[in-house]
C-alpha positions in Angstrom: 106.5 91.7 89.0 103.9 92.9 91.5 104.2 96.1 93.5 105.5 94.3 96.6 108.3 92.7 94.7 109.1 96.0 93.0 109.3 97.8 96.4 111.5 95.2 97.9 113.9 95.2 94.9 114.0 99.0 94.9 114.9 99.1 98.6 117.5 96.3 98.2 119.1 98.0 95.2 119.4 101.3 97.1 121.1 99.8 100.1 124.5 99.1 98.5 124.6 102.6 97.0 124.2 104.1 100.5 126.6 101.7 102.0 129.3 102.9 99.5 129.1 106.5 100.7 132.3 107.5 102.3 133.0 110.0 105.1 134.0 112.7 102.6 130.6 112.3 100.8 128.3 113.0 103.7 128.6 116.7 103.8 128.4 117.3 100.1 125.5 119.5 98.9 123.1 117.5 96.8 122.6 118.8 93.3 119.1 120.3 92.5 118.1 117.3 90.3 118.1 115.0 93.3 116.8 117.1 96.1 113.8 119.3 96.7 115.2 121.6 99.2 118.2 123.9 98.8 121.4 123.2 100.7 120.5 119.5 101.5 123.6 117.4 102.0 124.0 113.7 101.0 123.4 112.9 104.8 120.1 114.8 104.7 119.0 112.8 101.7 119.9 109.5 103.3 118.3 110.5 106.6 115.2 111.2 104.6 115.3 107.6 103.3 115.7 106.4 106.9 112.7 108.5 107.9 110.7 107.3 104.9 111.5 103.6 105.5 110.5 104.0 109.1 107.0 105.1 108.1 106.3 102.1 105.8 104.7 99.8 108.4 102.4 102.6 109.7 101.4 103.8 106.2 100.6 100.2 105.2 98.5 99.9 108.4 96.4 102.8 107.3 97.6 105.2 110.0 97.5 108.9 109.4 100.2 111.5 110.2 98.2 112.7 113.2 98.2 109.1 114.5 101.8 108.6 114.1 102.8 112.0 115.3 106.4 112.9 115.6 107.6 109.4 116.4 110.1 109.3 113.6 111.2 113.0 113.5 114.5 112.3 115.2 115.5 110.1 112.2 115.7 113.2 109.9 118.8 114.4 111.8 120.4 111.2 113.1 124.3 111.4 112.9 124.6 107.6 112.5 123.3 107.5 109.0 125.6 104.7 107.7 124.8 102.5 110.6 121.1 103.2 110.8 120.1 102.9 107.1 120.3 99.0 106.8 118.1 98.6 109.9 115.4 100.8 108.6 115.7 99.5 105.0 115.0 96.0 106.6 112.0 97.3 108.5 110.4 98.6 105.4 111.2 95.3 103.4 109.8 93.2 106.2 106.6 95.3 106.4 106.0 95.0 102.7 106.9 91.2 102.5 104.1 90.3 104.8 101.5 92.8 103.4 98.5 91.7 101.3 95.8 94.5 101.6 96.8 96.1 98.3 93.5 98.0 97.9 93.6 99.5 101.4 93.5 103.3 101.4 96.7 104.8 102.9 97.3 108.4 103.8 100.2 110.2 102.4 101.3 113.7 102.8 100.1 114.5 99.3 96.9 112.6 99.4 95.1 109.2 99.9 95.9 106.3 97.6 95.6 102.6 97.6 98.5 100.7 99.2 99.3 99.3 95.6 99.8 102.9 94.3 101.8 104.0 97.3 104.2 101.1 96.8 104.6 102.1 93.1 105.3 105.7 94.2 108.0 104.8 96.7 109.5 102.2 94.4 110.0 104.8 91.7 111.3 107.3 94.2 113.9 104.9 95.5 114.9 103.6 92.0 115.5 107.2 90.8 117.3 108.2 93.9 119.4 105.1 93.5 120.5 106.1 90.0 120.8 109.8 90.8 122.8 109.4 94.0 125.1 106.7 92.4 125.7 109.1 89.4 126.4 112.1 91.5 128.9 110.3 93.7 130.6 108.6 90.7 129.5 105.1 91.5 128.7 102.6 88.8 125.1 102.6 87.9 123.3 100.2 90.3 119.9 99.5 89.0 119.5 95.8 88.5 118.0 94.6 85.2 114.9 93.4 87.1 114.4 96.8 88.8 114.9 98.7 85.5 112.3 96.4 83.9 109.8 96.8 86.7 110.2 100.6 86.9 109.9 100.9 83.2 106.7 99.0 83.2 105.1 101.2 85.9 106.4 104.5 84.5 105.4 103.9 80.8 101.7 104.0 81.2 101.9 106.8 83.8 104.5 109.0 82.2 102.3 111.9 81.3 100.7 112.1 84.7 104.2 111.8 86.4 105.4 114.7 84.2 102.4 116.8 85.2 103.3 116.1 88.8 107.0 117.0 88.2 108.1 113.5 89.3 110.0 112.9 86.1 111.3 115.1 83.4 110.8 115.4 79.7 111.5 112.2 77.7 114.9 112.1 76.0 114.9 110.4 72.6 116.7 107.0 72.4 117.0 104.4 69.7 114.3 101.7 69.8 117.0 99.1 70.2 118.5 100.8 73.2 119.0 98.7 76.4 116.1 98.7 78.7 118.0 100.7 81.4 118.7 103.4 78.9 115.0 103.4 77.8 113.9 103.7 81.4 116.3 106.6 82.2 115.4 108.4 79.0 111.7 108.0 79.7 112.3 109.8 83.1 114.3 112.6 81.6 117.7 111.1 82.6 120.3 110.6 79.9 
């Protein structure tokens, strides 16, 4: 599976999780394991995904934060989260579907990377958010076998670096014959 396919799959798999969020969930405070800011609500987390998806075409075009400016800032606080998310999810998927300049340098808030590496970063972010959000809200786990396989393959050779960057936690031991999803989750510190 290439990086484009992995991104598309990670975005597609996250969509039904977000669409299952009910009115009573939006104001819940997100637990520390799935947020990076105190007092973020589920709405805040989903709004961030809307914001992040909106950026995908500009990032892939090689634009800097200065060039884009505050064009998408309003998406961080939209009150129409449930209605807006599918649209922006599709914007991101469409941008990646037609993209081919995988070695282009793109400019992220945490450094410059190839588009290929950017797509792996956001695919992992979306895949883990999918699992963490579904687990927190009591939904059935929603990572497809294909997504679990693709994420496992990108994390395995980068696990030490991702741990140093605090992207994933310490590996949890599992039997060698454990299902792939369990191996992936254990590799990222999720049990």
